[in-house]
C-alpha positions as a Markdown table, in Angstrom:
| # | Residue | x | y | z |
|---|---|---|---|---|
| 1 | Unk | 0.0 | 0.0 | 0.0 |
| 2 | Unk | 1.3 | 3.5 | -0.9 |
| 3 | Unk | 2.2 | 5.7 | 2.1 |
| 4 | Unk | -0.1 | 8.7 | 2.6 |
| 5 | Unk | 1.3 | 11.9 | 1.1 |
| 6 | Unk | 0.8 | 13.9 | 4.4 |
| 7 | Unk | 3.8 | 13.7 | 6.6 |
| 8 | Unk | 3.0 | 14.3 | 10.3 |
| 9 | Unk | 5.2 | 13.4 | 13.2 |
| 10 | Unk | 4.4 | 14.0 | 16.9 |
| 11 | Unk | 7.5 | 14.1 | 19.1 |
| 12 | Unk | 7.6 | 14.7 | 22.9 |
| 13 | Unk | 10.5 | 16.8 | 24.2 |
| 14 | Unk | 11.6 | 18.6 | 27.3 |
| 15 | Unk | 10.6 | 18.7 | 31.0 |
| 16 | Unk | 7.2 | 20.2 | 30.3 |
| 17 | Unk | 6.0 | 17.3 | 28.1 |
| 18 | Unk | 5.9 | 19.5 | 25.0 |
| 19 | Unk | 4.9 | 18.1 | 21.7 |
| 20 | Unk | 7.0 | 19.3 | 18.7 |
| 21 | Unk | 5.5 | 18.4 | 15.3 |
| 22 | Unk | 6.9 | 17.9 | 11.8 |
| 23 | Unk | 4.3 | 18.5 | 9.1 |
| 24 | Unk | 4.8 | 18.3 | 5.3 |
| 25 | Unk | 4.7 | 16.5 | 2.0 |
| 26 | Unk | 6.1 | 13.0 | 2.1 |
| 27 | Unk | 6.5 | 12.8 | -1.7 |
| 28 | Unk | 8.2 | 16.2 | -2.1 |
| 29 | Unk | 10.3 | 15.5 | 1.0 |
| 30 | Unk | 9.7 | 18.8 | 2.6 |
| 31 | Unk | 8.3 | 19.7 | 6.1 |
| 32 | Unk | 8.1 | 22.4 | 8.7 |
| 33 | Unk | 8.7 | 22.2 | 12.4 |
| 34 | Unk | 5.9 | 23.3 | 14.8 |
| 35 | Unk | 7.2 | 25.0 | 18.1 |
| 36 | Unk | 10.9 | 24.3 | 18.0 |
| 37 | Unk | 11.9 | 23.9 | 21.6 |
| 38 | Unk | 14.1 | 22.0 | 24.1 |
| 39 | Unk | 15.9 | 19.5 | 21.8 |
| 40 | Unk | 15.7 | 20.8 | 18.2 |
| 41 | Unk | 18.6 | 18.6 | 17.1 |
| 42 | Unk | 16.7 | 15.4 | 18.0 |
| 43 | Unk | 13.7 | 16.6 | 15.9 |
| 44 | Unk | 15.9 | 17.5 | 13.0 |
| 45 | Unk | 17.5 | 14.0 | 13.3 |
| 46 | Unk | 14.1 | 12.4 | 13.0 |
| 47 | Unk | 13.4 | 14.5 | 9.8 |
| 48 | Unk | 16.7 | 13.6 | 8.3 |
| 49 | Unk | 16.2 | 9.9 | 9.1 |
| 50 | Unk | 12.9 | 10.1 | 7.2 |
| 51 | Unk | 14.7 | 11.9 | 4.3 |
| 52 | Unk | 12.7 | 15.0 | 4.9 |
| 53 | Unk | 14.1 | 18.6 | 4.5 |
| 54 | Unk | 12.9 | 21.1 | 7.2 |
| 55 | Unk | 12.2 | 24.4 | 5.4 |
| 56 | Unk | 10.7 | 26.6 | 8.2 |
| 57 | Unk | 9.1 | 26.8 | 11.6 |
| 58 | Unk | 5.5 | 27.4 | 12.7 |
| 59 | Unk | 4.9 | 28.9 | 16.1 |
| 60 | Unk | 1.6 | 28.4 | 18.0 |
| 61 | Unk | 2.6 | 31.1 | 20.5 |
| 62 | Unk | 5.6 | 32.7 | 22.0 |
| 63 | Unk | 5.9 | 31.2 | 25.5 |
| 64 | Unk | 9.4 | 30.1 | 26.4 |
| 65 | Unk | 8.6 | 26.4 | 26.5 |
| 66 | Unk | 7.5 | 26.6 | 22.8 |
| 67 | Unk | 10.2 | 28.8 | 21.3 |
| 68 | Unk | 13.3 | 28.2 | 23.3 |
| 69 | Unk | 14.9 | 26.2 | 20.5 |
| 70 | Unk | 14.5 | 28.9 | 17.8 |
| 71 | Unk | 18.2 | 29.9 | 17.9 |
| 72 | Unk | 19.3 | 26.3 | 17.5 |
| 73 | Unk | 16.7 | 25.9 | 14.7 |
| 74 | Unk | 18.0 | 28.9 | 12.7 |
| 75 | Unk | 21.6 | 27.6 | 13.0 |
| 76 | Unk | 20.6 | 24.6 | 10.9 |
| 77 | Unk | 17.6 | 25.7 | 8.9 |
| 78 | Unk | 17.5 | 28.7 | 6.5 |
| 79 | Unk | 13.8 | 29.3 | 6.6 |
| 80 | Unk | 11.1 | 31.6 | 8.0 |
| 81 | Unk | 9.4 | 31.6 | 11.4 |
| 82 | Unk | 5.6 | 31.8 | 10.8 |
| 83 | Unk | 3.8 | 33.4 | 13.7 |
| 84 | Unk | 0.4 | 35.0 | 14.1 |
| 85 | Unk | 0.6 | 38.8 | 13.5 |
| 86 | Unk | -0.6 | 39.6 | 17.1 |
| 87 | Unk | 2.2 | 37.5 | 18.5 |
| 88 | Unk | 5.0 | 39.0 | 16.5 |
| 89 | Unk | 5.8 | 41.7 | 19.2 |
| 90 | Unk | 6.8 | 38.9 | 21.6 |
| 91 | Unk | 9.2 | 37.4 | 19.0 |
| 92 | Unk | 11.2 | 40.6 | 18.2 |
| 93 | Unk | 14.5 | 38.9 | 18.9 |
| 94 | Unk | 13.9 | 37.0 | 15.7 |
| 95 | Unk | 12.3 | 39.8 | 13.8 |
| 96 | Unk | 14.3 | 39.5 | 10.6 |
| 97 | Unk | 13.3 | 35.8 | 10.3 |
| 98 | Unk | 9.6 | 36.3 | 11.2 |
| 99 | Unk | 6.7 | 36.0 | 8.8 |
| 100 | Unk | 3.5 | 37.3 | 10.5 |
| 101 | Unk | 0.4 | 35.5 | 9.3 |
| 102 | Unk | -3.3 | 36.4 | 9.3 |
| 103 | Unk | -6.0 | 33.9 | 10.4 |
| 104 | Unk | -7.2 | 32.0 | 7.4 |
| 105 | Unk | -3.9 | 32.3 | 5.4 |
| 106 | Unk | -2.4 | 29.1 | 4.0 |
| 107 | Unk | 1.1 | 27.8 | 3.6 |
| 108 | Unk | 2.1 | 25.2 | 1.0 |
| 109 | Unk | 4.8 | 22.8 | 2.1 |
| 110 | Unk | 5.4 | 20.9 | -1.0 |
| 111 | Unk | 1.8 | 20.1 | -2.1 |
| 112 | Unk | 0.6 | 20.0 | 1.5 |
| 113 | Unk | -1.5 | 23.0 | 2.5 |
| 114 | Unk | -1.6 | 24.2 | 6.1 |
| 115 | Unk | -4.3 | 26.7 | 7.2 |
| 116 | Unk | -3.5 | 29.2 | 10.0 |
| 117 | Unk | -6.3 | 29.7 | 12.6 |
| 118 | Unk | -6.0 | 32.6 | 15.1 |
| 119 | Unk | -7.2 | 31.3 | 18.5 |
| 120 | Unk | -6.5 | 34.0 | 21.1 |
| 121 | Unk | -7.1 | 33.3 | 24.8 |
| 122 | Unk | -3.9 | 31.7 | 26.0 |
| 123 | Unk | -1.9 | 34.5 | 24.4 |
| 124 | Unk | -3.1 | 37.4 | 22.1 |
| 125 | Unk | -1.6 | 35.7 | 19.0 |
| 126 | Unk | -2.1 | 32.0 | 19.8 |
| 127 | Unk | -2.8 | 30.1 | 16.6 |
| 128 | Unk | -3.6 | 26.5 | 15.5 |
| 129 | Unk | -2.8 | 24.7 | 12.3 |
| 130 | Unk | -5.3 | 22.8 | 10.3 |
| 131 | Unk | -4.1 | 20.3 | 7.7 |
| 132 | Unk | -6.1 | 17.5 | 6.0 |
| 133 | Unk | -8.5 | 17.0 | 8.9 |
| 134 | Unk | -5.9 | 17.3 | 11.6 |
| 135 | Unk | -5.6 | 20.2 | 14.0 |
| 136 | Unk | -2.3 | 21.1 | 15.8 |
| 137 | Unk | -3.7 | 23.2 | 18.6 |
| 138 | Unk | -0.7 | 24.4 | 20.7 |
| 139 | Unk | -1.9 | 25.5 | 24.1 |
| 140 | Unk | -5.4 | 26.5 | 23.0 |
| 141 | Unk | -7.1 | 23.1 | 23.2 |
| 142 | Unk | -5.8 | 20.0 | 25.1 |
| 143 | Unk | -7.3 | 16.6 | 25.6 |
| 144 | Unk | -9.9 | 17.1 | 28.3 |
| 145 | Unk | -8.6 | 20.7 | 29.0 |
| 146 | Unk | -7.8 | 24.1 | 27.5 |
| 147 | Unk | -4.9 | 26.5 | 27.9 |
| 148 | Unk | -4.5 | 28.8 | 30.9 |
| 149 | Unk | -5.8 | 32.3 | 30.6 |
| 150 | Unk | -4.4 | 33.8 | 33.8 |
| 151 | Unk | -0.9 | 34.6 | 32.6 |
| 152 | Unk | 0.1 | 37.9 | 31.0 |
| 153 | Unk | -1.7 | 38.3 | 27.7 |
| 154 | Unk | -4.3 | 35.7 | 28.6 |
| 155 | Unk | -8.0 | 36.4 | 28.1 |
| 156 | Unk | -10.6 | 33.9 | 29.2 |
| 157 | Unk | -13.4 | 35.5 | 27.1 |
| 158 | Unk | -11.3 | 35.2 | 24.0 |
| 159 | Unk | -10.5 | 31.6 | 24.9 |
| 160 | Unk | -14.2 | 30.8 | 25.1 |
| 161 | Unk | -14.8 | 32.1 | 21.6 |
| 162 | Unk | -11.7 | 30.4 | 20.2 |
| 163 | Unk | -12.9 | 27.1 | 21.6 |
| 164 | Unk | -16.3 | 27.6 | 20.1 |
| 165 | Unk | -14.7 | 28.1 | 16.7 |
| 166 | Unk | -12.6 | 25.0 | 17.0 |
| 167 | Unk | -15.6 | 23.0 | 18.1 |
| 168 | Unk | -17.3 | 23.8 | 14.8 |
| 169 | Unk | -14.5 | 22.3 | 12.7 |
| 170 | Unk | -16.1 | 18.9 | 12.5 |
| 171 | Unk | -16.3 | 15.9 | 14.8 |
| 172 | Unk | -13.8 | 13.8 | 12.8 |
| 173 | Unk | -11.0 | 16.4 | 13.0 |
| 174 | Unk | -8.1 | 14.8 | 14.9 |
| 175 | Unk | -6.7 | 16.9 | 17.7 |
| 176 | Unk | -2.9 | 17.1 | 18.2 |
| 177 | Unk | -2.3 | 19.2 | 21.4 |
| 178 | Unk | 0.8 | 21.2 | 22.5 |
| 179 | Unk | 1.5 | 19.1 | 25.6 |
| 180 | Unk | 1.2 | 15.4 | 26.6 |
| 181 | Unk | -1.1 | 16.1 | 29.5 |
| 182 | Unk | -3.4 | 13.1 | 29.1 |
| 183 | Unk | -2.8 | 9.8 | 30.8 |
| 184 | Unk | -4.7 | 7.9 | 28.1 |
| 185 | Unk | -3.8 | 9.2 | 24.6 |
| 186 | Unk | -1.6 | 11.7 | 22.7 |
| 187 | Unk | -4.4 | 12.6 | 20.2 |
| 188 | Unk | -8.1 | 13.0 | 20.3 |
| 189 | Unk | -10.9 | 14.3 | 18.0 |
| 190 | Unk | -13.0 | 17.3 | 18.1 |
| 191 | Unk | -16.1 | 15.1 | 18.5 |
| 192 | Unk | -14.6 | 13.3 | 21.5 |
| 193 | Unk | -13.7 | 16.6 | 23.1 |
| 194 | Unk | -17.2 | 17.9 | 22.6 |
| 195 | Unk | -18.5 | 14.9 | 24.4 |
| 196 | Unk | -16.1 | 14.9 | 27.3 |
| 197 | Unk | -14.0 | 18.1 | 27.6 |
| 198 | Unk | -15.7 | 20.3 | 30.3 |
| 199 | Unk | -14.4 | 23.5 | 28.6 |
| 200 | Unk | -16.3 | 22.6 | 25.4 |
| 201 | Unk | -19.5 | 21.9 | 27.3 |
| 202 | Unk | -20.0 | 25.2 | 29.1 |
| 203 | Unk | -23.4 | 26.5 | 27.8 |
| 204 | Unk | -22.4 | 30.2 | 27.8 |
| 205 | Unk | -19.6 | 32.7 | 28.3 |
| 206 | Unk | -20.6 | 33.4 | 31.9 |
| 207 | Unk | -20.4 | 29.8 | 32.9 |
| 208 | Unk | -17.1 | 29.4 | 31.1 |
| 209 | Unk | -15.5 | 32.3 | 32.9 |
| 210 | Unk | -16.6 | 31.0 | 36.3 |
| 211 | Unk | -15.3 | 27.6 | 35.5 |
| 212 | Unk | -12.0 | 28.6 | 33.8 |
| 213 | Unk | -11.1 | 31.3 | 36.3 |
| 214 | Unk | -12.4 | 29.6 | 39.3 |
| 215 | Unk | -14.9 | 32.3 | 40.2 |
């Protein structure tokens, strides 16, 4: 049987159980790295072993545990760092390498098309990536949870509406979160999360704010 054209690898790295992803086109042998952090070399080694060329980086948000490998990444990869435009101010150190993106914009990696979705709440410029029925969600949506909203730049009301938008993507969309926080699985689906994730079951904004912020 022929291998699927989509190349998608989920790799756990670092002390905070981060997931770093490789997404690309298996036939064209090109991919991008999502959230370069902690041990970029080991992720690049996986790509090289699979005969894949890494051509750029996608950033879900600018928190340290998701971007602390950008310097190492840029030493080995001559490519752009794709961030959401509202997150660019937090990545000024890499400004010359940044490519700010709007929600809904698409990036072609080989013939694999990745759609950028702005999902503020955890940070002002948090974003997710949708590719062929798969959602890489960063710290917006986790398995059975969602991202914190009580850190600088967090906004629980924005998180509520971001989760609502993600819940409308379709029940069969596969969820690939930013951390390995679940004891049972490393992926889920939007349908499963709608059935069992308490943050997707709050009936209105007021209830969500009380639940998320503990008030």
